[in-house]
Every structure is written in structure tokens, then in C-alpha cells.
C-alpha positions in Angstrom: -53.2 32.2 -7.9 -51.2 33.3 -5.2 -51.9 29.8 -3.3 -50.6 27.9 -6.9 -47.3 30.0 -6.5 -47.0 29.2 -3.0 -47.8 25.5 -3.3 -45.3 25.4 -6.7 -42.5 27.0 -4.7 -43.1 24.7 -1.6 -43.0 21.6 -3.8 -39.8 22.8 -5.3 -38.0 23.3 -2.2 -39.1 20.0 -1.1 -37.9 18.1 -4.3 -34.4 20.1 -3.9 -34.2 19.1 -0.1 -35.3 15.5 -0.6 -33.1 14.9 -3.8 -29.8 14.5 -2.5 -31.5 12.3 0.8 -32.7 10.0 -1.9 -29.3 10.0 -3.9 -27.4 9.3 -0.8 -28.5 5.8 -0.4 -25.4 3.4 -0.9 -25.3 -0.3 -1.9 -23.9 -2.7 0.1 -20.6 -3.3 -1.8 -20.1 0.7 -1.8 -20.8 0.4 2.2 -18.1 -2.4 2.5 -15.7 -0.5 0.2 -16.1 2.5 2.3 -14.9 0.5 5.2 -11.9 -1.0 3.3 -13.7 -4.3 3.4 -15.1 -6.6 0.6 -19.0 -7.1 0.5 -20.2 -10.4 2.2 -23.6 -10.9 0.6 -23.9 -14.2 -0.8 -25.0 -13.0 -4.2 -22.3 -10.5 -4.5 -19.6 -12.8 -3.5 -20.8 -15.4 -6.3 -21.0 -12.4 -8.6 -17.5 -11.2 -8.0 -16.0 -14.8 -8.4 -17.3 -14.8 -11.7 -16.0 -11.2 -12.7 -19.6 -9.9 -12.6 -21.7 -7.3 -10.6 -24.9 -8.6 -8.4 -27.7 -7.4 -10.5 -29.9 -7.7 -7.1 -27.6 -5.5 -5.2 -25.6 -3.3 -7.8 -28.3 -2.5 -10.7 -25.8 0.3 -12.1 -22.7 -1.9 -11.5 -21.0 0.5 -8.7 -19.2 -2.5 -7.4 -17.3 -2.6 -10.7 -16.4 0.9 -10.8 -13.1 1.9 -10.1 -12.4 4.6 -7.2 -9.5 6.4 -8.8 -9.0 10.3 -7.8 -9.9 12.6 -10.5 -7.1 14.8 -11.7 -7.8 18.2 -12.1 -6.1 19.9 -14.9 -4.3 23.1 -14.1 -2.9 26.1 -16.4 -3.4 29.2 -17.9 -5.6 30.4 -20.6 -6.1 33.8 -22.8 -9.2 34.6 -24.6 -9.2 37.2 -27.3 -12.7 38.7 -27.4 -14.2 41.1 -30.2 -17.5 43.1 -30.2 -19.5 42.6 -33.0 -22.7 43.7 -34.1 -24.6 40.7 -32.6 -22.5 40.8 -29.2 -19.2 39.8 -27.9 -17.4 36.8 -29.7 -14.3 34.7 -28.7 -12.0 35.1 -31.7 -8.9 33.6 -30.2 -8.2 31.0 -27.3 -5.0 30.0 -26.2 -4.3 27.4 -23.3 -0.9 26.3 -21.7 -1.1 23.2 -19.4 0.8 23.3 -16.4 3.1 20.3 -15.8 1.6 17.4 -13.9 3.8 16.5 -11.0 
């Protein structure tokens, strides 16, 4: 039983370590964009001229996704909680957004 638990723990640890490494592989178009260039693969150039994504290099159409910086909402909030027989519940929620600059 201890052996099974150890093998399970090791397998989970390896999966957690290998996951980001496998997901980190970038497409040719993403690599070119990171360097501030256009992708020069023939299949990508042809597809981009037609306003499409190269199915061979960009199965998830990463080359057509915009790289806009995400804005984070900021502000204050207030929650009013009430203890009920089945636990604490939020009975009122107020949020005030901070003005975006």
C-alpha cells in the first residue's frame, strides 16, 4: 500500500513539473511576434495574405489573436454577512469601481 501511495505521489509531482514545460512550446508565429517580426514560413505567409491562420503551424489560431494588455478592474467593495442556521451568507454586496486613467 505504501508503494502505491509513493508511486501516485511521484507521478503527480512529475505531471505538475512537466505540464508547464510542455505547454511552454510556442508556435513559429508566436516566436516571430516575440522578436517583433512577421513569421516567414511559406505556409504562414500564404495564409496571412488571405487573412487566415496557417492550420499546420497554428492549430489554435494563435497568430490571429491580439496581444492586447489586459486591464485590471480596481475599486472597493463591501460585503455584509449574516450568520444563518446553515452558515454565513452574503446578504448585501456593494462595489465601487475606481476611475480608469
